[in-house]
Residue frames as qw, qx, qy, qz and C-alpha x, y, z in Angstrom:
[[0.495, 0.588, 0.544, -0.337, -67.27, -68.43, 128.65],
 [0.458, 0.194, 0.579, 0.646, -67.36, -68.32, 124.86],
 [0.188, 0.637, 0.102, -0.741, -68.16, -65.15, 122.94],
 [0.580, 0.477, 0.599, 0.277, -69.86, -65.38, 119.55],
 [0.056, -0.481, 0.205, 0.850, -68.72, -62.75, 117.05],
 [0.511, 0.557, 0.653, -0.040, -71.49, -62.16, 114.51],
 [0.314, 0.311, 0.433, 0.786, -71.78, -60.46, 111.14],
 [0.034, 0.517, 0.358, -0.777, -73.09, -56.90, 111.49],
 [0.449, 0.490, -0.210, -0.717, -74.16, -56.76, 107.85],
 [0.870, 0.276, 0.407, -0.046, -75.35, -59.12, 105.13],
 [0.289, 0.803, -0.450, -0.264, -72.59, -59.81, 102.63],
 [0.931, 0.239, -0.258, 0.094, -69.84, -62.22, 101.63],
 [0.691, -0.621, 0.229, 0.290, -66.84, -63.32, 103.67],
 [0.504, 0.825, -0.254, 0.031, -63.94, -61.74, 101.78],
 [0.492, 0.463, -0.632, 0.380, -61.04, -62.67, 104.07],
 [0.792, -0.582, -0.184, -0.007, -60.52, -64.48, 107.36],
 [0.187, 0.820, -0.398, 0.367, -57.67, -62.80, 109.25],
 [0.420, -0.542, 0.636, -0.353, -57.25, -65.30, 112.14],
 [0.581, 0.134, -0.794, -0.117, -56.71, -69.02, 112.74],
 [0.813, -0.495, -0.233, -0.200, -58.12, -71.40, 115.37],
 [0.818, -0.287, -0.226, 0.444, -55.95, -71.27, 118.50],
 [0.374, 0.423, -0.050, 0.824, -54.70, -67.74, 117.84],
 [0.262, -0.589, -0.470, 0.603, -54.78, -65.20, 120.69],
 [0.183, 0.624, 0.349, 0.674, -56.49, -61.96, 119.68],
 [0.173, -0.219, -0.393, 0.876, -56.84, -58.56, 121.31],
 [0.207, 0.732, 0.536, -0.366, -59.90, -56.34, 121.64],
 [0.265, 0.824, -0.069, -0.495, -60.47, -54.44, 118.39],
 [0.246, -0.344, 0.780, 0.461, -58.37, -56.82, 116.27],
 [0.640, 0.331, -0.272, -0.638, -59.86, -57.52, 112.84],
 [0.610, -0.098, 0.779, -0.110, -61.08, -61.13, 112.68],
 [0.489, 0.409, 0.723, 0.265, -62.97, -61.25, 109.38],
 [0.095, 0.335, -0.187, -0.919, -63.48, -58.84, 106.49],
 [0.463, 0.524, 0.706, -0.111, -66.93, -58.87, 104.90],
 [0.074, -0.048, 0.450, 0.889, -67.69, -57.50, 101.44],
 [0.224, 0.647, 0.698, -0.210, -71.04, -55.86, 100.86],
 [0.345, 0.905, 0.246, -0.038, -71.99, -53.65, 97.91],
 [0.655, 0.571, -0.130, 0.478, -68.30, -53.43, 96.84],
 [0.171, -0.800, 0.347, -0.460, -67.27, -52.17, 100.30],
 [0.617, 0.061, -0.713, 0.327, -64.99, -53.98, 102.74],
 [0.518, -0.677, 0.056, -0.520, -66.34, -54.05, 106.30],
 [0.322, 0.310, -0.813, 0.373, -64.04, -55.33, 109.08],
 [0.762, -0.527, -0.274, -0.258, -65.49, -57.45, 111.91],
 [0.162, 0.592, -0.593, 0.522, -63.48, -56.80, 115.06],
 [0.520, -0.210, -0.775, 0.291, -63.04, -58.75, 118.28],
 [0.372, -0.794, -0.197, -0.439, -65.30, -57.29, 121.00],
 [0.590, -0.731, 0.330, -0.096, -62.77, -58.47, 123.60],
 [0.170, 0.596, -0.784, -0.040, -59.46, -60.27, 123.81],
 [0.838, -0.133, 0.450, -0.276, -59.32, -64.05, 123.86],
 [0.279, -0.264, 0.858, 0.340, -58.44, -67.19, 121.98],
 [0.599, 0.235, -0.376, -0.667, -60.08, -68.19, 118.69],
 [0.565, -0.097, 0.777, -0.259, -61.95, -71.39, 119.54],
 [0.530, 0.377, 0.747, 0.138, -63.82, -71.88, 116.29],
 [0.139, 0.310, -0.329, -0.881, -64.26, -70.30, 112.86],
 [0.488, 0.373, 0.743, -0.265, -67.80, -70.91, 111.64],
 [0.537, 0.779, 0.084, -0.312, -67.47, -69.52, 108.13],
 [0.719, -0.005, 0.437, 0.540, -65.27, -69.76, 105.04],
 [0.035, -0.457, 0.274, 0.846, -63.89, -67.25, 102.56],
 [0.179, -0.004, -0.681, -0.710, -66.39, -66.66, 99.77],
 [0.128, -0.432, -0.888, 0.089, -69.36, -67.78, 101.87],
 [0.210, -0.545, -0.223, -0.781, -72.43, -65.53, 101.90],
 [0.264, -0.265, -0.741, 0.557, -73.58, -64.52, 105.40],
 [0.213, -0.755, -0.434, -0.442, -76.59, -62.74, 106.85],
 [0.126, -0.594, 0.345, -0.716, -76.61, -60.12, 109.56],
 [0.711, -0.437, 0.303, -0.460, -76.41, -61.93, 112.90],
 [0.951, 0.144, -0.270, 0.046, -74.70, -65.10, 111.60],
 [0.637, -0.687, 0.310, 0.161, -71.93, -66.26, 113.93],
 [0.595, 0.721, -0.352, 0.048, -68.54, -65.97, 112.21],
 [0.451, 0.383, -0.669, 0.449, -66.01, -66.66, 114.99],
 [0.729, -0.633, -0.240, -0.107, -66.19, -68.02, 118.55],
 [0.232, 0.612, -0.521, 0.547, -63.75, -66.57, 121.09],
 [0.790, -0.489, -0.371, -0.008, -62.99, -68.04, 124.49]]
């Protein structure tokens, strides 16, 4: 079953740390968001494989937007 990893704040995607097909572990940083000059890491809630990246570096996102899908 796929797990959607969402933005926990409104901001801009500063850096994507993973690639599609990569195996990740629980707590691994997937994406770094920038909001009000602060970097906020978005971590994997569980281990799995990156199935899809639904954002791009430099893209603005809102709280709750899906960034990465794990499976």
